[in-house]
N, CA, C and O of each residue as an XYZ file, in Angstrom:
884
protein
N      -5.016      4.581    -33.510
C      -5.955      3.462    -33.544
C      -6.721      3.412    -32.237
O      -6.195      3.753    -31.177
N      -7.957      2.987    -32.324
C      -8.788      2.804    -31.144
C      -9.018      1.319    -30.924
O      -9.383      0.591    -31.847
N      -8.802      0.880    -29.697
C      -8.937     -0.534    -29.346
C      -9.992     -0.640    -28.260
O      -9.905      0.040    -27.237
N     -10.970     -1.474    -28.473
C     -12.015     -1.652    -27.471
C     -11.510     -2.585    -26.389
O     -11.401     -3.792    -26.608
N     -11.200     -2.034    -25.219
C     -10.733     -2.823    -24.088
C     -11.938     -3.183    -23.222
O     -12.650     -2.310    -22.726
N     -12.147     -4.472    -23.052
C     -13.301     -4.932    -22.272
C     -12.922     -5.389    -20.875
O     -13.795     -5.523    -20.017
N     -11.642     -5.631    -20.627
C     -11.193     -6.017    -19.291
C      -9.686     -5.832    -19.192
O      -9.001     -5.672    -20.202
N      -9.180     -5.856    -17.967
C      -7.761     -5.614    -17.719
C      -7.225     -6.657    -16.753
O      -7.849     -6.954    -15.735
N      -6.059     -7.212    -17.082
C      -5.335     -8.123    -16.193
C      -4.085     -7.398    -15.704
O      -3.310     -6.874    -16.504
N      -3.897     -7.372    -14.401
C      -2.733     -6.729    -13.805
C      -1.757     -7.760    -13.257
O      -2.157     -8.784    -12.703
N      -0.479     -7.473    -13.420
C       0.549     -8.088    -12.593
C       0.368     -7.532    -11.175
O      -0.357     -6.557    -10.978
N       1.025     -8.149    -10.196
C       0.863     -7.718     -8.807
C       2.099     -6.968     -8.299
O       2.051     -5.755     -8.098
N       3.201     -7.688     -8.092
C       4.425     -7.098     -7.533
C       5.053     -6.130     -8.533
O       5.294     -6.489     -9.686
N       5.315     -4.906     -8.088
C       5.940     -3.932     -8.956
C       4.954     -3.207     -9.862
O       5.330     -2.275    -10.573
N       3.706     -3.628     -9.837
C       2.670     -3.004    -10.664
C       1.595     -2.363     -9.796
O       1.310     -1.173     -9.927
N       1.005     -3.151     -8.917
C       0.017     -2.632     -7.972
C       0.633     -2.389     -6.597
O       0.293     -1.419     -5.920
N       1.532     -3.267     -6.194
C       2.109     -3.227     -4.852
C       3.631     -3.163     -4.904
O       4.266     -3.820     -5.729
N       4.206     -2.361     -4.009
C       5.660     -2.326     -3.847
C       6.024     -3.337     -2.757
O       5.918     -3.044     -1.566
N       6.447     -4.509     -3.172
C       6.721     -5.631     -2.268
C       8.204     -5.939     -2.138
O       8.574     -6.906     -1.472
N       9.058     -5.136     -2.759
C      10.451     -5.544     -2.938
C      11.223     -5.650     -1.627
O      12.080     -6.524     -1.498
N      10.945     -4.785     -0.649
C      11.714     -4.828      0.596
C      11.494     -6.135      1.351
O      12.445     -6.726      1.862
N      10.248     -6.585      1.423
C       9.967     -7.840      2.131
C      10.526     -9.045      1.374
O      11.001    -10.002      1.986
N      10.469     -8.994      0.051
C      11.068    -10.077     -0.743
C      12.577    -10.130     -0.520
O      13.147    -11.207     -0.350
N      13.219     -8.968     -0.522
C      14.668     -8.914     -0.315
C      15.040     -9.359      1.090
O      15.963    -10.153      1.267
N      14.328     -8.851      2.089
C      14.627     -9.223      3.471
C      14.482    -10.728      3.689
O      15.331    -11.354      4.324
N      13.416    -11.298      3.167
C      13.164    -12.725      3.372
C      14.214    -13.577      2.678
O      14.704    -14.553      3.245
N      14.557    -13.209      1.454
C      15.566    -13.988      0.728
C      16.929    -13.857      1.390
O      17.663    -14.840      1.492
N      17.271    -12.676      1.832
C      18.561    -12.492      2.502
C      18.635    -13.290      3.804
O      19.702    -13.789      4.159
N      17.523    -13.416      4.511
C      17.515    -14.255      5.716
C      17.774    -15.720      5.363
O      18.476    -16.428      6.086
N      17.202    -16.160      4.249
C      17.477    -17.521      3.781
C      18.957    -17.681      3.475
O      19.578    -18.655      3.900
N      19.519    -16.743      2.749
C      20.935    -16.817      2.371
C      21.840    -16.810      3.595
O      22.823    -17.550      3.647
N      21.518    -15.987      4.569
C      22.319    -15.930      5.792
C      22.309    -17.268      6.523
O      23.302    -17.658      7.137
N      21.183    -17.963      6.449
C      21.085    -19.262      7.097
C      22.012    -20.305      6.501
O      22.362    -21.287      7.155
N      22.409    -20.083      5.242
C      23.331    -21.005      4.564
C      24.735    -20.404      4.445
O      25.601    -20.956      3.766
N      24.945    -19.272      5.111
C      26.221    -18.556      5.029
C      26.563    -18.155      3.597
O      27.731    -18.140      3.207
N      25.523    -17.828      2.814
C      25.716    -17.313      1.460
C      25.744    -15.790      1.504
O      25.163    -15.189      2.408
N      26.413    -15.156      0.538
C      26.392    -13.684      0.478
C      24.969    -13.173      0.253
O      24.166    -13.823     -0.417
N      24.669    -12.012      0.816
C      23.354    -11.397      0.628
C      23.447    -10.349     -0.474
O      24.535    -10.043     -0.963
N      22.283     -9.795     -0.864
C      22.230     -8.855     -1.984
C      21.475     -7.596     -1.594
O      20.738     -7.577     -0.608
N      21.669     -6.547     -2.380
C      20.977     -5.283     -2.160
C      19.538     -5.370     -2.649
O      19.193     -6.241     -3.449
N      18.705     -4.461     -2.163
C      17.325     -4.378     -2.640
C      17.302     -4.123     -4.142
O      16.476     -4.687     -4.860
N      18.204     -3.280     -4.610
C      18.250     -2.983     -6.044
C      18.501     -4.239     -6.868
O      17.931     -4.402     -7.947
N      19.354     -5.127     -6.362
C      19.608     -6.382     -7.078
C      18.350     -7.229     -7.157
O      18.098     -7.880     -8.171
N      17.559     -7.223     -6.091
C      16.352     -8.051     -6.077
C      15.320     -7.571     -7.087
O      14.465     -8.348     -7.514
N      15.387     -6.315     -7.469
C      14.463     -5.841     -8.499
C      14.691     -6.550     -9.828
O      13.789     -6.627    -10.663
N      15.899     -7.065    -10.017
C      16.218     -7.822    -11.226
C      16.057     -9.331    -11.015
O      15.948    -10.087    -11.980
N      16.044     -9.761     -9.756
C      15.911    -11.189     -9.459
C      14.466    -11.660     -9.532
O      14.200    -12.799     -9.915
N      13.529    -10.784     -9.163
C      12.130    -11.201     -9.050
C      11.429    -11.117    -10.407
O      11.939    -10.528    -11.360
N      10.237    -11.728    -10.460
C       9.409    -11.629    -11.654
C       9.180    -12.927    -12.382
O       8.245    -13.048    -13.173
N      10.042    -13.912    -12.115
C       9.925    -15.197    -12.816
C       9.574    -16.350    -11.889
O       9.811    -17.512    -12.221
N       9.011    -16.036    -10.730
C       8.609    -17.081     -9.800
C       9.630    -17.302     -8.700
O      10.766    -16.834     -8.770
N       9.186    -18.041     -7.666
C      10.004    -18.245     -6.476
C      11.296    -18.981     -6.773
O      12.367    -18.549     -6.348
N      11.210    -20.076     -7.490
C      12.431    -20.872     -7.691
C      13.488    -20.079     -8.459
O      14.674    -20.151     -8.139
N      13.063    -19.330     -9.459
C      14.022    -18.531    -10.213
C      14.631    -17.451     -9.332
O      15.821    -17.155     -9.445
N      13.821    -16.857     -8.452
C      14.355    -15.885     -7.493
C      15.481    -16.501     -6.674
O      16.554    -15.912     -6.544
N      15.240    -17.674     -6.129
C      16.247    -18.332     -5.300
C      17.469    -18.711     -6.124
O      18.599    -18.539     -5.669
N      17.256    -19.222     -7.325
C      18.381    -19.602     -8.183
C      19.265    -18.403     -8.513
O      20.483    -18.541     -8.632
N      18.660    -17.240     -8.659
C      19.432    -16.036     -8.949
C      20.154    -15.511     -7.713
O      21.196    -14.866     -7.826
N      19.603    -15.784     -6.539
C      20.165    -15.239     -5.307
C      21.302    -16.075     -4.740
O      22.242    -15.529     -4.163
N      21.227    -17.397     -4.899
C      22.263    -18.263     -4.319
C      23.507    -18.244     -5.204
O      23.420    -17.883     -6.378
N      24.654    -18.623     -4.662
C      25.870    -18.652     -5.477
C      25.749    -19.598     -6.664
O      25.065    -20.619     -6.594
N      26.414    -19.249     -7.739
C      26.442    -20.100     -8.928
C      26.993    -21.477     -8.551
O      27.991    -21.581     -7.838
N      26.341    -22.515     -9.032
C      26.786    -23.868     -8.744
C      26.163    -24.491     -7.506
O      26.498    -25.621     -7.151
N      25.268    -23.780     -6.849
C      24.601    -24.326     -5.663
C      23.813    -25.573     -6.050
O      23.126    -25.588     -7.071
N      23.915    -26.610     -5.239
C      23.260    -27.891     -5.527
C      21.751    -27.727     -5.609
O      21.167    -26.902     -4.907
N      21.125    -28.521     -6.475
C      19.679    -28.475     -6.662
C      18.956    -28.727     -5.343
O      17.946    -28.089     -5.048
N      19.479    -29.660     -4.554
C      18.845    -29.980     -3.275
C      18.863    -28.781     -2.327
O      17.916    -28.558     -1.573
N      19.944    -28.022     -2.378
C      20.031    -26.829     -1.536
C      19.054    -25.768     -2.011
O      18.433    -25.092     -1.191
N      18.907    -25.611     -3.316
C      17.924    -24.666     -3.856
C      16.523    -25.067     -3.402
O      15.721    -24.212     -3.025
N      16.229    -26.370     -3.439
C      14.920    -26.852     -2.974
C      14.685    -26.455     -1.514
O      13.609    -25.974     -1.160
N      15.685    -26.656     -0.687
C      15.574    -26.323      0.735
C      15.405    -24.828      0.933
O      14.635    -24.395      1.791
N      16.119    -24.040      0.147
C      16.010    -22.582      0.235
C      14.598    -22.112     -0.125
O      14.079    -21.179      0.487
N      13.987    -22.747     -1.100
C      12.622    -22.377     -1.489
C      11.648    -22.633     -0.342
O      10.783    -21.807     -0.056
N      11.795    -23.771      0.302
C      10.927    -24.092      1.442
C      11.156    -23.104      2.576
O      10.205    -22.635      3.200
N      12.419    -22.791      2.839
C      12.751    -21.867      3.916
C      12.236    -20.462      3.609
O      11.766    -19.758      4.502
N      12.327    -20.062      2.348
C      11.787    -18.752      1.971
C      10.299    -18.671      2.274
O       9.844    -17.684      2.852
N       9.544    -19.671      1.901
C       8.095    -19.643      2.136
C       7.791    -19.563      3.626
O       6.830    -18.904      4.023
N       8.598    -20.226      4.458
C       8.388    -20.177      5.903
C       8.642    -18.760      6.430
O       7.848    -18.229      7.206
N       9.745    -18.160      6.006
C      10.105    -16.825      6.486
C       9.155    -15.773      5.926
O       8.688    -14.902      6.660
N       8.873    -15.850      4.652
C       8.014    -14.856      3.999
C       6.599    -14.866      4.576
O       5.941    -13.828      4.645
N       6.145    -16.034      4.985
C       4.813    -16.138      5.586
C       4.697    -15.319      6.864
O       3.592    -14.958      7.270
N       5.819    -15.024      7.497
C       5.821    -14.268      8.753
C       5.953    -12.756      8.540
O       5.652    -11.978      9.445
N       6.400    -12.337      7.352
C       6.680    -10.911      7.155
C       6.325    -10.423      5.765
O       6.914     -9.456      5.282
N       5.378    -11.069      5.117
C       5.051    -10.760      3.722
C       4.512     -9.352      3.516
O       4.627     -8.806      2.419
N       3.913     -8.742      4.572
C       3.350     -7.399      4.416
C       4.013     -6.372      5.334
O       3.472     -5.285      5.536
N       5.171     -6.702      5.888
C       5.819     -5.820      6.860
C       6.127     -4.440      6.287
O       5.904     -3.432      6.959
N       6.631     -4.379      5.071
C       7.023     -3.117      4.454
C       6.282     -2.844      3.143
O       6.622     -1.911      2.416
N       5.288     -3.645      2.853
C       4.571     -3.550      1.580
C       3.618     -2.362      1.563
O       3.060     -1.992      2.596
N       3.434     -1.771      0.398
C       2.475     -0.673      0.255
C       1.985     -0.595     -1.179
O       2.654     -1.044     -2.110
N       0.801     -0.016     -1.335
C       0.276      0.284     -2.662
C       1.048      1.453     -3.267
O       1.413      2.392     -2.559
N       1.294      1.398     -4.562
C       1.883      2.554     -5.231
C       0.871      3.703     -5.241
O      -0.339      3.485     -5.297
N       1.384      4.903     -5.186
C       0.540      6.100     -5.207
C      -0.341      6.113     -6.461
O       0.151      5.940     -7.576
N      -1.633      6.318     -6.268
C      -2.553      6.409     -7.387
C      -3.236      5.111     -7.761
O      -4.179      5.122     -8.553
N      -2.786      3.984     -7.212
C      -3.370      2.693     -7.578
C      -4.825      2.607     -7.135
O      -5.682      2.205     -7.922
N      -5.118      2.974     -5.905
C      -6.501      2.899     -5.429
C      -7.435      3.748     -6.280
O      -8.531      3.306     -6.625
N      -7.014      4.958     -6.619
C      -7.847      5.836     -7.437
C      -8.077      5.238     -8.821
O      -9.193      5.280     -9.339
N      -7.037      4.688     -9.415
C      -7.166      4.079    -10.730
C      -8.144      2.901    -10.700
O      -9.036      2.805    -11.544
N      -7.969      2.006     -9.719
C      -8.820      0.827     -9.646
C     -10.275      1.207     -9.382
O     -11.194      0.617     -9.952
N     -10.474      2.192     -8.520
C     -11.843      2.631     -8.236
C     -12.506      3.203     -9.480
O     -13.686      2.955     -9.730
N     -11.747      3.967    -10.260
C     -12.298      4.548    -11.485
C     -12.627      3.474    -12.508
O     -13.659      3.547    -13.176
N     -11.761      2.481    -12.635
C     -12.023      1.380    -13.572
C     -13.252      0.584    -13.139
O     -14.083      0.206    -13.964
N     -13.355      0.338    -11.841
C     -14.519     -0.382    -11.332
C     -15.804      0.409    -11.604
O     -16.828     -0.168    -11.969
N     -15.740      1.716    -11.425
C     -16.909      2.562    -11.670
C     -17.331      2.500    -13.132
O     -18.517      2.598    -13.449
N     -16.356      2.338    -14.017
C     -16.654      2.236    -15.449
C     -17.143      0.839    -15.835
O     -17.515      0.604    -16.984
N     -17.142     -0.076    -14.879
C     -17.629     -1.423    -15.143
C     -16.651     -2.315    -15.864
O     -17.055     -3.283    -16.508
N     -15.364     -2.009    -15.769
C     -14.329     -2.820    -16.428
C     -13.978     -4.002    -15.528
O     -13.498     -3.780    -14.416
N     -14.192     -5.241    -15.952
C     -13.777     -6.392    -15.142
C     -12.256     -6.420    -14.988
O     -11.518     -6.236    -15.956
N     -11.805     -6.652    -13.769
C     -10.383     -6.638    -13.446
C      -9.935     -7.993    -12.931
O     -10.708     -8.716    -12.302
N      -8.675     -8.336    -13.204
C      -8.101     -9.598    -12.728
C      -6.620     -9.392    -12.438
O      -6.030     -8.392    -12.844
N      -6.031    -10.347    -11.734
C      -4.598    -10.345    -11.417
C      -3.996    -11.670    -11.851
O      -4.587    -12.731    -11.646
N      -2.819    -11.600    -12.452
C      -2.039    -12.799    -12.759
C      -0.596    -12.538    -12.352
O       0.063    -11.650    -12.894
N      -0.111    -13.323    -11.389
C       1.219    -13.127    -10.828
C       2.019    -14.417    -10.898
O       1.457    -15.511    -10.952
N       3.339    -14.275    -10.897
C       4.221    -15.438    -10.739
C       4.546    -15.710     -9.277
O       5.271    -16.657     -8.970
N       4.018    -14.891     -8.372
C       4.150    -15.152     -6.942
C       3.369    -16.421     -6.604
O       2.319    -16.650     -7.205
N       3.832    -17.257     -5.669
C       3.043    -18.433     -5.290
C       1.593    -18.062     -4.996
O       1.313    -17.026     -4.393
N       0.679    -18.921     -5.430
C      -0.749    -18.581     -5.391
C      -1.225    -18.228     -3.993
O      -2.023    -17.305     -3.829
N      -0.745    -18.952     -2.976
C      -1.242    -18.688     -1.628
C      -0.872    -17.284     -1.159
O      -1.642    -16.644     -0.443
N       0.292    -16.809     -1.557
C       0.686    -15.452     -1.187
C      -0.079    -14.418     -2.014
O      -0.457    -13.367     -1.496
N      -0.304    -14.704     -3.265
C      -1.104    -13.801     -4.094
C      -2.473    -13.583     -3.465
O      -2.957    -12.453     -3.408
N      -3.093    -14.646     -2.999
C      -4.399    -14.536     -2.361
C      -4.337    -13.682     -1.095
O      -5.233    -12.876     -0.845
N      -3.288    -13.856     -0.301
C      -3.130    -13.065      0.918
C      -3.055    -11.569      0.608
O      -3.698    -10.758      1.276
N      -2.273    -11.211     -0.399
C      -2.120     -9.802     -0.749
C      -3.435     -9.202     -1.237
O      -3.789     -8.082     -0.870
N      -4.148     -9.950     -2.059
C      -5.412     -9.434     -2.586
C      -6.412     -9.220     -1.453
O      -7.103     -8.203     -1.413
N      -6.486    -10.174     -0.540
C      -7.417    -10.055      0.583
C      -7.038     -8.908      1.522
O      -7.912     -8.263      2.101
N      -5.747     -8.657      1.672
C      -5.274     -7.647      2.616
C      -5.378     -6.223      2.068
O      -5.734     -5.303      2.805
N      -5.070     -6.032      0.779
C      -4.875     -4.682      0.264
C      -5.986     -4.168     -0.655
O      -5.989     -2.988     -1.008
N      -6.925     -5.026     -1.047
C      -7.940     -4.591     -2.002
C      -9.339     -4.946     -1.511
O      -9.516     -5.932     -0.797
N     -10.337     -4.142     -1.894
C     -11.712     -4.440     -1.488
C     -12.179     -5.792     -2.038
O     -11.820     -6.194     -3.145
N     -12.971     -6.461     -1.249
C     -13.513     -7.757     -1.678
C     -14.328     -7.584     -2.960
O     -15.162     -6.685     -3.063
N     -14.079     -8.441     -3.915
C     -14.833     -8.417     -5.159
C     -14.303     -7.474     -6.213
O     -14.830     -7.435     -7.325
N     -13.256     -6.701     -5.886
C     -12.700     -5.782     -6.878
C     -12.161     -6.542     -8.084
O     -12.375     -6.141     -9.228
N     -11.463     -7.637     -7.819
C     -10.900     -8.447     -8.893
C     -11.758     -9.705     -9.089
O     -12.026    -10.446     -8.144
N     -12.175     -9.922    -10.324
C     -12.986    -11.105    -10.613
C     -12.183    -12.378    -10.344
O     -12.696    -13.356     -9.799
N     -10.925    -12.338    -10.738
C     -10.036    -13.489    -10.546
C      -8.658    -12.969    -10.160
O      -8.227    -11.920    -10.640
N      -7.969    -13.700     -9.295
C      -6.608    -13.354     -8.886
C      -5.828    -14.653     -8.729
O      -6.054    -15.416     -7.790
N      -4.922    -14.892     -9.643
C      -4.164    -16.139     -9.666
C      -2.675    -15.865     -9.519
O      -2.126    -14.965    -10.155
N      -2.031    -16.659     -8.668
C      -0.587    -16.692     -8.612
C      -0.092    -17.954     -9.307
O      -0.824    -18.583    -10.071
N       1.160    -18.318     -9.033
C       1.715    -19.523     -9.628
C       1.074    -20.747     -8.995
O       1.124    -20.927     -7.778
N       0.471    -21.590     -9.830
C      -0.239    -22.775     -9.358
C       0.298    -24.017    -10.048
O       0.787    -23.959    -11.176
N       0.198    -25.133     -9.353
C       0.581    -26.395     -9.967
C      -0.315    -26.659    -11.171
O      -1.524    -26.431    -11.129
N       0.303    -27.144    -12.239
C      -0.453    -27.469    -13.435
C      -0.536    -26.333    -14.431
O      -1.000    -26.525    -15.555
N      -0.083    -25.128    -14.025
C      -0.080    -23.988    -14.936
C       1.339    -23.468    -15.073
O       1.972    -23.150    -14.066
N       1.860    -23.371    -16.294
C       3.191    -22.786    -16.467
C       3.169    -21.313    -16.085
O       2.156    -20.632    -16.243
N       4.295    -20.835    -15.585
C       4.378    -19.443    -15.145
C       4.487    -18.501    -16.340
O       4.833    -18.914    -17.447
N       4.190    -17.243    -16.095
C       4.429    -16.226    -17.120
C       5.906    -16.244    -17.528
O       6.761    -16.470    -16.671
N       6.233    -16.015    -18.793
C       5.421    -15.440    -19.857
C       4.589    -16.424    -20.668
O       4.031    -16.038    -21.696
N       4.484    -17.692    -20.241
C       3.561    -18.592    -20.924
C       2.161    -17.993    -20.827
O       1.789    -17.467    -19.778
N       1.384    -18.065    -21.900
C       0.078    -17.394    -21.907
C      -1.046    -18.156    -21.226
O      -2.166    -17.649    -21.160
N      -0.789    -19.358    -20.714
C      -1.882    -20.206    -20.227
C      -2.740    -19.520    -19.167
O      -3.968    -19.562    -19.237
N      -2.092    -18.885    -18.179
C      -2.844    -18.237    -17.112
C      -3.676    -17.081    -17.623
O      -4.822    -16.907    -17.208
N      -3.108    -16.283    -18.525
C      -3.833    -15.146    -19.088
C      -5.013    -15.608    -19.939
O      -6.096    -15.025    -19.875
N      -4.805    -16.644    -20.726
C      -5.887    -17.168    -21.563
C      -6.982    -17.783    -20.692
O      -8.167    -17.666    -21.007
N      -6.590    -18.432    -19.602
C      -7.588    -18.979    -18.677
C      -8.492    -17.870    -18.140
O      -9.711    -18.028    -18.085
N      -7.887    -16.749    -17.746
C      -8.682    -15.629    -17.239
C      -9.618    -15.099    -18.331
O     -10.780    -14.795    -18.060
N      -9.115    -14.990    -19.555
C      -9.961    -14.532    -20.661
C     -11.170    -15.448    -20.833
O     -12.292    -14.985    -21.041
N     -10.925    -16.747    -20.745
C     -12.018    -17.708    -20.893
C     -13.018    -17.600    -19.746
O     -14.226    -17.680    -19.966
N     -12.523    -17.419    -18.532
C     -13.406    -17.282    -17.379
C     -14.252    -16.015    -17.479
O     -15.417    -15.997    -17.083
N     -13.646    -14.960    -18.014
C     -14.377    -13.701    -18.203
C     -15.274    -13.732    -19.431
O     -16.115    -12.856    -19.633
N     -15.072    -14.770    -20.251
C     -15.814    -14.908    -21.510
C     -15.569    -13.695    -22.418
O     -16.501    -13.094    -22.952
N     -14.300    -13.363    -22.569
C     -13.909    -12.219    -23.381
C     -12.809    -12.626    -24.353
O     -12.012    -13.520    -24.071
N     -12.782    -11.957    -25.497
C     -11.751    -12.212    -26.490
C     -10.421    -11.645    -26.010
O     -10.369    -10.556    -25.439
N      -9.357    -12.388    -26.245
C      -8.051    -11.950    -25.772
C      -7.632    -10.614    -26.378
O      -6.968     -9.821    -25.710
N      -8.007    -10.349    -27.630
C      -7.583     -9.102    -28.271
C      -8.234     -7.863    -27.651
O      -7.820     -6.738    -27.927
N      -9.246     -8.071    -26.819
C      -9.909     -6.951    -26.148
C      -9.516     -6.828    -24.678
O     -10.160     -6.108    -23.915
N      -8.460     -7.532    -24.288
C      -7.972     -7.487    -22.913
C      -6.628     -6.775    -22.880
O      -5.779     -6.987    -23.746
N      -6.447     -5.944    -21.888
C      -5.183     -5.234    -21.679
C      -4.430     -5.893    -20.540
O      -4.970     -6.067    -19.448
N      -3.173     -6.264    -20.796
C      -2.312     -6.846    -19.759
C      -1.347     -5.766    -19.290
O      -0.603     -5.200    -20.090
N      -1.361     -5.482    -17.980
C      -0.578     -4.383    -17.411
C       0.486     -4.931    -16.469
O       0.166     -5.687    -15.551
N       1.737     -4.564    -16.681
C       2.796     -5.045    -15.805
C       4.035     -4.179    -15.859
O       4.101     -3.198    -16.600
N       5.023     -4.566    -15.052
C       6.225     -3.730    -14.898
C       7.480     -4.386    -15.425
O       8.579     -3.901    -15.157
N       7.354     -5.488    -16.177
C       8.559     -6.205    -16.600
C       8.415     -6.773    -18.001
O       7.324     -6.803    -18.570
N       9.542     -7.225    -18.544
C       9.520     -7.901    -19.834
C       8.624     -9.130    -19.788
O       7.959     -9.460    -20.771
N       8.608     -9.807    -18.644
C       7.778    -11.007    -18.491
C       6.311    -10.679    -18.724
O       5.604    -11.437    -19.388
N       5.852     -9.566    -18.189
C       4.446     -9.194    -18.325
C       4.104     -8.799    -19.755
O       3.068     -9.202    -20.283
N       4.969     -8.015    -20.377
C       4.721     -7.627    -21.765
C       4.689     -8.863    -22.657
O       3.823     -8.980    -23.524
N       5.624     -9.781    -22.452
C       5.667    -10.996    -23.257
C       4.448    -11.872    -23.008
O       3.934    -12.506    -23.929
N       3.983    -11.906    -21.750
C       2.784    -12.681    -21.436
C       1.592    -12.167    -22.221
O       0.873    -12.936    -22.860
N       1.390    -10.857    -22.165
C       0.278    -10.277    -22.898
C       0.366    -10.537    -24.386
O      -0.621    -10.917    -25.015
N       1.530    -10.336    -24.944
C       1.706    -10.564    -26.376
C       1.489    -12.043    -26.721
O       0.843    -12.358    -27.720
N       2.026    -12.943    -25.901
C       1.862    -14.367    -26.162
C       0.406    -14.808    -26.116
O       0.010    -15.769    -26.776
N      -0.383    -14.086    -25.321
C      -1.802    -14.409    -25.195
C      -2.657    -13.675    -26.227
O      -3.873    -13.863    -26.259
N      -2.048    -12.850    -27.064
C      -2.802    -12.099    -28.059
C      -3.517    -10.892    -27.485
O      -4.512    -10.435    -28.047
N      -3.017    -10.365    -26.361
C      -3.620     -9.222    -25.692
C      -2.840     -7.950    -25.979
O      -1.708     -8.005    -26.458
N      -3.444     -6.805    -25.687
C      -2.732     -5.542    -25.721
C      -1.948     -5.407    -24.415
O      -2.305     -6.011    -23.404
N      -0.884     -4.617    -24.446
C      -0.005     -4.543    -23.283
C       0.263     -3.104    -22.877
O       0.407     -2.216    -23.717
N       0.327     -2.896    -21.564
C       0.718     -1.609    -20.998
C       1.829     -1.849    -19.996
O       1.680     -2.660    -19.082
N       2.934     -1.154    -20.160
C       4.060     -1.243    -19.230
C       4.033     -0.046    -18.294
O       3.759      1.077    -18.719
N       4.319     -0.286    -17.019
C       4.331      0.798    -16.030
C       5.776      1.113    -15.650
O       6.591      0.213    -15.443
N       6.075      2.409    -15.564
C       7.462      2.821    -15.343
C       7.839      2.913    -13.875
O       9.009      3.127    -13.557
N       6.865      2.755    -12.961
C       7.165      2.938    -11.532
C       7.574      1.639    -10.839
O       7.813      1.645     -9.631
N       7.659      0.537    -11.566
C       7.901     -0.760    -10.948
C       9.363     -1.098    -10.760
O      10.204     -0.220    -10.567
N       9.654     -2.405    -10.822
C      10.980     -2.901    -10.474
C      11.988     -2.811    -11.617
O      13.188     -2.704    -11.363
N      11.537     -2.851    -12.850
C      12.464     -2.945    -13.974
C      12.672     -1.592    -14.661
O      11.780     -0.744    -14.651
N      13.853     -1.396    -15.255
C      14.139     -0.114    -15.913
C      13.281      0.089    -17.156
O      12.883     -0.867    -17.822
N      13.008      1.350    -17.451
C      12.176      1.682    -18.603
C      12.782      1.147    -19.893
O      12.056      0.744    -20.802
N      14.116      1.142    -19.975
C      14.773      0.653    -21.187
C      14.376     -0.786    -21.485
O      14.148     -1.143    -22.641
N      14.295     -1.601    -20.459
C      13.893     -2.995    -20.638
C      12.454     -3.077    -21.144
O      12.138     -3.891    -22.012
N      11.602     -2.242    -20.604
C      10.202     -2.239    -21.020
C      10.079     -1.866    -22.494
O       9.372     -2.531    -23.252
N      10.765     -0.807    -22.892
C      10.659     -0.336    -24.270
C      11.232     -1.342    -25.261
O      10.751     -1.443    -26.390
N      12.248     -2.081    -24.852
C      12.826     -3.100    -25.726
C      11.812     -4.181    -26.068
O      11.937     -4.856    -27.090
N      10.807     -4.344    -25.212
C       9.792     -5.379    -25.437
C       8.535     -4.843    -26.118
O       7.552     -5.569    -26.270
N       8.562     -3.569    -26.528
C       7.533     -2.971    -27.371
C       6.112     -3.102    -26.825
O       5.252     -3.683    -27.488
N       5.849     -2.568    -25.618
C       4.466     -2.556    -25.139
C       3.632     -1.611    -26.009
O       4.170     -0.722    -26.670
N       2.315     -1.816    -25.999
C       1.447     -0.923    -26.760
C       1.474      0.485    -26.182
O       1.427      1.464    -26.926
N       1.551      0.590    -24.851
C       1.698      1.895    -24.221
C       2.627      1.776    -23.020
O       2.777      0.707    -22.429
N       3.247      2.903    -22.676
C       4.037      3.034    -21.453
C       3.372      4.115    -20.618
O       3.128      5.217    -21.110
N       3.073      3.808    -19.347
C       2.420      4.801    -18.492
C       3.315      5.108    -17.298
O       3.995      4.231    -16.764
N       3.296      6.377    -16.891
C       4.177      6.852    -15.829
C       3.460      7.096    -14.512
O       4.106      7.340    -13.492
N       2.130      7.034    -14.519
C       1.323      7.177    -13.304
C       0.065      6.344    -13.498
O      -0.475      6.300    -14.604
N      -0.418      5.678    -12.440
C      -1.601      4.833    -12.602
C      -2.780      5.514    -13.279
O      -3.476      4.882    -14.075
N      -3.023      6.789    -12.982
C      -4.174      7.467    -13.566
C      -4.022      7.703    -15.065
O      -5.006      7.966    -15.756
N      -2.787      7.610    -15.571
C      -2.576      7.741    -17.013
C      -3.284      6.637    -17.786
O      -3.612      6.803    -18.961
N      -3.516      5.516    -17.123
C      -4.164      4.395    -17.784
C      -5.609      4.713    -18.151
O      -6.145      4.144    -19.102
N      -6.234      5.604    -17.416
C      -7.666      5.857    -17.592
C      -7.984      6.559    -18.891
O      -9.026      6.306    -19.496
N      -7.111      7.426    -19.321
C      -7.427      8.290    -20.443
C      -6.419      8.219    -21.579
O      -6.294      9.161    -22.362
N      -5.695      7.100    -21.671
C      -4.733      6.990    -22.756
C      -5.463      7.012    -24.100
O      -6.484      6.349    -24.281
N      -4.929      7.771    -25.015
C      -5.661      8.083    -26.242
C      -5.960      6.866    -27.105
O      -6.955      6.863    -27.830
N      -5.118      5.823    -27.047
C      -5.336      4.709    -27.971
C      -6.351      3.713    -27.452
O      -6.709      2.773    -28.162
N      -6.829      3.900    -26.214
C      -7.767      2.952    -25.666
C      -9.141      3.575    -25.467
O      -9.258      4.694    -24.968
N     -10.173      2.847    -25.860
C     -11.543      3.274    -25.664
C     -12.248      2.225    -24.823
O     -12.476      1.111    -25.294
N     -12.597      2.557    -23.587
C     -13.218      1.586    -22.711
C     -14.719      1.520    -22.980
O     -15.428      0.749    -22.334
């Protein structure tokens, strides 16, 4: 089947940028401050993806008081603000893929569950100005992914039908977001989550390198 893709929405962490080391370091510093056990980077690949509060809830010991979780979230934002890009890098091939899509005139956007202020920092730091028409993180008044509200908002801003938009991400959350919004979905195998998890959520395509997105047979740009 051929699907006319008119625009693409990307997840950020684990899809465009490898941010896991800074996320793990910052969360572990929070945990150490409360004398809680810390976790491996590999564990954090399963903790992230559902927003800051869920990250903290997964990292702290079971039964931790709600008030303590609230404090940990505030402390994380303070620490992360100081080292958010210390170890971060673009995945190999991302720049080439984005440049090729831009050359083809495909409008691009980002939708992340990362707090909006940090999402903006990453976009400004790592990508050319104007590359993404819209870049949204988690904002007050909008439910986080996999709720489709953020994705549908971007579709409306782009004035495009949801069925002609491709949602690209590295987790079950991203695939579910795209499906919930009535979009086509592409899962990337280089991110934080195992391929088995991606396939269980039935993405329209699975890609193993960013440049694979450009010429996948089922998509006609």
